[in-house]
C-alpha positions in Angstrom: 106.0 40.2 26.2 103.8 37.7 24.4 104.7 34.3 25.9 103.3 32.4 23.0 105.7 34.1 20.6 108.8 33.5 22.8 109.4 29.8 22.0 109.3 30.4 18.2 111.9 33.1 18.3 115.1 30.8 18.4 113.7 28.8 15.5 113.0 32.0 13.4 116.4 33.7 14.2 118.7 30.6 14.7 119.7 31.8 18.2 118.7 30.8 21.7 117.0 33.5 23.7 119.4 34.6 26.5 117.8 33.9 29.9 117.5 36.8 32.4 119.9 36.8 35.4 117.4 38.6 37.6 113.9 37.8 38.6 110.5 39.8 39.0 110.4 41.3 42.4 114.1 41.2 42.9 115.7 44.4 44.4 118.5 45.8 42.3 120.9 48.8 42.5 121.7 51.1 39.7 125.6 50.9 39.1 125.6 54.2 37.2 123.4 57.2 36.6 120.5 56.3 34.3 119.5 59.1 32.0 116.7 59.3 29.4 117.9 58.2 26.0 114.7 59.6 24.6 112.7 56.4 25.1 110.9 57.6 28.3 108.1 59.8 27.1 107.4 61.5 30.4 110.8 62.9 30.8 113.1 65.3 28.9 115.9 63.7 26.8 119.0 63.3 29.0 117.0 63.8 32.2 118.2 61.8 35.2 115.8 58.8 35.8 117.8 57.1 38.6 121.0 57.9 40.3 124.0 55.6 40.8 123.3 53.7 44.0 119.5 54.0 43.8 117.7 50.8 44.7 114.7 49.6 42.7 112.5 46.5 42.1 112.1 44.6 39.0 108.5 44.9 37.9 108.7 43.2 34.5 111.2 41.5 32.2 111.2 41.7 28.4 113.7 40.9 25.7 115.5 43.0 23.2 115.7 40.8 20.1 118.2 42.9 18.2 120.8 42.4 20.9 119.5 39.2 22.4 119.5 40.7 25.9 116.9 40.7 28.7 115.4 44.1 29.4 114.3 44.8 32.9 111.6 47.3 33.9 112.8 48.6 37.3 110.7 50.7 39.7 112.9 53.3 41.1 111.6 56.0 43.5 111.0 58.5 40.7 109.9 56.3 37.8 110.0 53.0 35.9 113.2 52.6 33.9 114.1 50.1 31.2 117.6 48.7 32.1 120.1 46.1 30.8 121.9 43.7 33.1 125.1 45.7 32.8 123.3 48.7 34.4 122.3 46.7 37.5 123.6 44.6 40.5 121.5 42.7 42.9 120.8 44.5 46.2 122.1 42.6 49.2 119.7 41.1 51.6 118.9 43.3 54.6 119.8 46.5 52.6 116.3 48.0 53.2 114.2 47.7 56.4 111.4 45.7 54.7 114.0 43.0 53.8 115.3 42.6 57.4 112.5 40.2 58.4 113.2 38.0 55.3 116.9 37.8 56.2 116.2 36.8 59.8 
């Protein structure tokens, strides 16, 4: 996302940009099966991209202007998937071995 263009959006559209609830590097869990809606060019339409319960890491955050929602690029084991907040929940601390040291 072009950072310089972001501040001008509310003035152009008359709405405030909705701030993301999650941050880059945050671990999240898919709350449902995530399937290709046709926007993932490397996979067949309707292919399973991430299964319910899969843990991923947010690698980028964008914004869908038409719905005024943050869009998260989440690295799951199989691929990077674009997700909305309603498709994710934060992963609890200590869920994965590499997070145990941070929780201690």
